[in-house]
N, C-alpha and C positions, 0 to 999 in steps of 0.2 A: 457401536462403533468405541474401539477399544477403550475398557474400564467406565463406560456410560451406557449407563441401565435404559432402554430404549422405556415408556410410559406411556400409557392412555392418555391423550393430551388434558382430558377432562382431572385427572389427581393434582397436573401440573397450574390448576387455570386457565385453560385453553380450551377451545370452543370446537371439537373435531370434526363440527358441521362447517364451523365457519372458518377452519384450515382447509377445509377441502376447496374452499374458491381458490385457493392457491394452484390445484389441481389443474383445472380450467383455464389460467392463465395461463401456465405453464404449457399445457395443452395446443393454445391457439397462436405462443410464439413459435412453435415448431410447426404446426399448420400451418401458418400464415407464410411461413421462410423467414424469417424475421430472426429466428436462433437456428443454429444444427441440434442441439442440445444442451439442456441445461440440468444443473441440482440445487435446491435447498434443501439447506440442516436449521433445524432450527430445535435450542434447549435452554430448558429454564432450569434452574434449580438443579444444575447438577446431572440435567436425564432431557434424553434428547425427544419431543414430543412430534415432531416431523421432519421425515427425511424421503427425499423421493427426487428422480430421477428419471428424465424426459429426453428423448430423441437421441442425435446420434453423436459420440465424440468426435468419430470420421466418418462423414458422408461419405468419402469415397472409396473405402471398405467396410460402410457397411457395421461401424461399429458403435454397439447401443452406448450409450453414456450412465455410468454407474457412480456406484459410491466409491471404489479404489482407481476411478479415473483422474489422471495426474493434467494438472494443466499448468501455462503461462499466470503464476498470479500478480508478477512486472510490480506495480506499487504497493503490493501488501505485503514484498516484501521489508518496506520501509519500518512499519511498527518492529518487525522483527530484529534491525538492524538497530535501533532504538533500544529496543530492551538491552542489546551487546554494550555498547555505549556508556547505559546507567549503570552498567553491575561494575563496567571500570569507575564512573563514577563514585558508586560506594565503596570503593576500595579503596577512595581517596587520590585518584593520580591527579587528579585537576576539580578545578570548581565550573559552575556552570556560567558566569560571566569571565570566566577568562579568555584570553583570547585565544585563538588558533593557533597565532605563529611562534606561542610556545613549542609548538608540535613538527609548524608545518612554517617554517619562515620564510619559503616564496609566495605566502600572503604576505607580508610587509608589505606596506608604503604602496597600498591598491589607489586605484583611479575608480570612479561613476561618473557612468552617463551624465552629459549636461546636455545634450542637441548633438548636432550636424550633421551629417547624409553619409550617406553608405562609404561616398571618395573620404570623409572625411567624419571621425567621429570626435567629440568636442569632450573632453571630461576634466574634473575637480577630484583635488586630493581626499580619499575616506578621510570623516575627520576621527573613526576611531574601527580598530581592527576589528573581525570577526571575530564572536566568539562562538561559545558550546550552542549556548544557547539558541542565538541565531540560526545558525543549523538546524538545529530540534523543531524551530518553530517558522521553518522557511521564509524567517526576514535577514537571512543574511544579505540580499543582494545577488546575486548569482540565481543563474535563470539554467532554462533548458532551450537549447537548440530547436528543436523542433514545436515551438512556442511558435515560431515565425511573425513574432509580433512587434520587432524592435531592435533597433540596430546591434543591443548585445547579442541577440537570439544568432543574426547572420552571423557575425564573428564566430558564434559556438560552433555553427555550420564548416566554415571556413576553414575553422583553426582544429578542426578533430576533436573537440569535446563531446562525445556521445562513447558511453559507458555501456552502449547494448552490442554497437559494433566494432570499436575501433579493435586492431589488431596489438598496440602499444599496452604496458600495464595499467594498472589501476595507478601509482604512483608516476605515471608519465603522462595521464590523462587529468588527474590533480594539478598537475603543475602548470599543463598546458590552461585549466583555466583560472590558475590564478595571475595568471600573465595578460589578462582579458580584465577589460571594466566588467564593477560590480554594473548591476541595471537600476540600484537605490544604494543609497546611504541604511549601512548597518543599521536593524531595531527599527525603520521606520516603514518598510512595507510588507506585504505579504505577499511574495512570488514564489511560486512552486518552483523546484530549482534539483536538480544537482546533488543540494545539499547532505542528501544522505549518503549521497556515494563520496560525500568527502569525509560522512563521520565512518563509511569504512574504512577508509584508508588509515584513519586517526585511531581505529581499533588496531587496525594494524602494527601502526609506529609503538604505540601503548603497551601493547601489550607483548610487543614483541615475537608476536608469526604472525601466516599468513590470514588475513578477513577468513579468508575460506574458513580456516582449519580452527581459529577460534571459532566462529558461527557454528560450524557442528559440533565442535567437543564442547562446547559452553551453553549453548541455545537450543539447538537441531536434536541430538543424542540425548541430551538428559529430559527434553521433552516427548521425547518416543516418538518424533515426526520422521517415520521407518523412507517416508517417500519423498522427502523436502529435500531438494541442493539444487544446485548453482546448473548440474544438467541430469538429464533422463539415463540412464546407466541402459546398455543396449537389453539386457534381460528385461527391461521394465516399458519397454517402445509399444508394447502391444495395446500398453495401458495411456499410452500421451495420447493427448486428444488434437485435435488440427483444430488452426489457426481460421478464422474468416473478416471478411472485410463484406463491404454492398459493392456487387459489380454494377455497370453501368446502367443495367435497367432497374435496379434496387433489388436484385434477386443474390445471392449469398456467392460468393468467389472465394475459394481457399487463395490465401495469403500463405501461409506456412505447414507447408506439408509435415507430419510430425518424423516421417523415416529420413527427411533430409536438413532440419530443423539445426540450424544453430545450438540450440540445444540437446542436442542428442550429440552434441562433440564436447570432449572435456576441454579443459584451456584458454578459454575465454575470458573477461575481466567477470571476478566475482562482483558484481553490481549490487552492493548494498541499497540504492536507488529502486532495485528492480531486475534482477534479476535469477528469482527463484521459481522453481517448477513445487507444485504440492498438491494434494489432495483435501479433500471436505474434513474426513479423519482425520488428519495429522492438522489441519488449518484450526479445527474445534479443539483442540488437546491446546494450540498455543490460546485461541479463546478462555477455555477454560480458565490454564494457569492467570489469563489476567483478571478475570472475574473472584479467583482465589486470592488474589493484590499480593501475585507475584510465587504463588505456589501452584504444587497439581504433583497428585499420588506420592507428597512423599520428600519432592523435590524443590526446593525453592529457587528461582534464582534472583527474585528481587523480594527487599521486605515492604513490607504494606505503606507504607508512608512515601519511597519513593514511585509506585505505582499513582499513591495519589494526586502525587505533587505532576505527574508523565499525563495524568488523565483533565488533570485543570488547566483552565484556559487563560495561557499565558498572554495575551494581547490584551492590549487596552481597550479591548471591543468586543467587536464582531469581525467574520475577516470580510463583509464587505467596507465598514471603516477603516480597513486596512491596506483598502484598495483594489482588494479583489470582491466586487458583488458578486458574479458567476465562473464555476469551472466547472468543465466538463458539461453534464447536463443540468448540475446542481447549482440554486440559488443558495452563498454565503450570507444572505440576511438573518443574521439569528443563531451566526455558527461560528463557534469560536475554534482557535486552535494550541492545543499543550506542546508535549514534548513528545513528537513521532505522528499523534494522532489529529482527526478533526473531534471537537467537544458543539457540543448540544447546548445553546446555551437557552434558546427561547424560540418552544415551536409553533405560537403564535407565530412570530417572526418569519420563520423559516417555513412557512405554511405548508408543512408536514405532519401527520403523525409523531409520537418522537419522547423522547423525557430528559428535561435538563440534567446532563452529567453522562449521559451515552458518549460516547465514545465510535470514533469508527476511520475506515478509510477504503478504499477503491483500487483496483487496475485496469490499465488500458485496455485489458482487451474484456472490457464489463464485467467486472468481478468485484465483489465489494464483501463485506463485514462490518458489520457492527456489535456493540457490545454494550448492554443499560443495565448498570450494577442497579438500581432503583428496582426492574423489575426482574432480575438477576437472570436474564438474560441474553442468549448472545445466537446473531443469525449469519449466516454463509449462503454465498451466491457464488456457484462458478459457473462460468459458459466461457466461449471466448469467442469476442467479436470485437475488432478494432476500427472505427475508436469509440470509448466508452458514452460515448456523446450520441452514438446511432439512436440508443432508445431509452423513454426515462424508469428503463425497466428498475433501478433500485429504489426509486422513490416510489413505484407503481407494492412493491416488493415490502417496504415499509406500510403501508396503508393494509396491504393485505395479511402483514404479521400481527398489526397491533389490534386490529380492528378484532383479532378472533380469542382475546383479553379477555375474559369473564369475571376472576375475582376480583 
């Protein structure tokens, strides 16, 4: 994998015999029909200790899962967008506690949900404006329509606030969101949301060019992420995986064919919250840049202190204390949140193997990554199954990875 040397696991403090347990786990997931295919990459001390693919990327066409398979990484886009906005922060364009109304006046005079029914939503004035920090930490009061759990979620759905499917522009969908009530007062609760899509729009406004152009020219290309983008070009469609869900009888059902997927078409909204497709090799380059505190192969995107700030916990406690005891398949006891990443605070409270200070995130199609600075390790899991809460594969892989450390 690009400029990364594969090394015997033992030389990196990992047991090859224990890592082989991942083989059996992967094989069972495919044999049991839970996943069509998956790939796992484990890097430590800047070398790849484990890389394996299993099953099919496209079951209908019999295409095997491979190291260069392109997948929808959905919310694993968020860390790249967070890096982009922090690059502009480093250039002095704003402070983290600045209100976003400096650049987006459409967010002035916001209202906050106070109760009501689907016919009538009661609101109160926002105590203060949303800040950049609120967006980066998902404490802005914004939400997602697909959550389908609150009155505001319903307003998003009826109001066309959807960065994945809308035919409108990035700016237009952001303005639609700004016209709707917030779910909570800014800074008071953790709520997963379109905040990172708003950050993508802010990147465009501050930089004076499209978000897609900025991300490609300032983040993706400098990192050498050659297969990462908001759409899969025609000459790469043969490597683009199918996306699956569970059918009524529990078997895998095709939900997005690579040949007809919207990701095969250019021109849709560049969603900073969930629009990128990528490969294991590409995403490992991003992880290595973060592990190296902002630099990769002589190219520096961020300063060391910025990476340290991004990967520190910015919440008052863990996410459970901020109103989010669970999300997807994971408990958020003992897990905090930084500027674009979840942050492990206490593995004992989280009830899973891990290290305080490791940071992570995942995508809607069951993809995931985490970076452990103390162990000098990065782990990437790529598959295509929605929703990500279907099976606890992320937690299972964490255990299988950490139990293999022997130094």
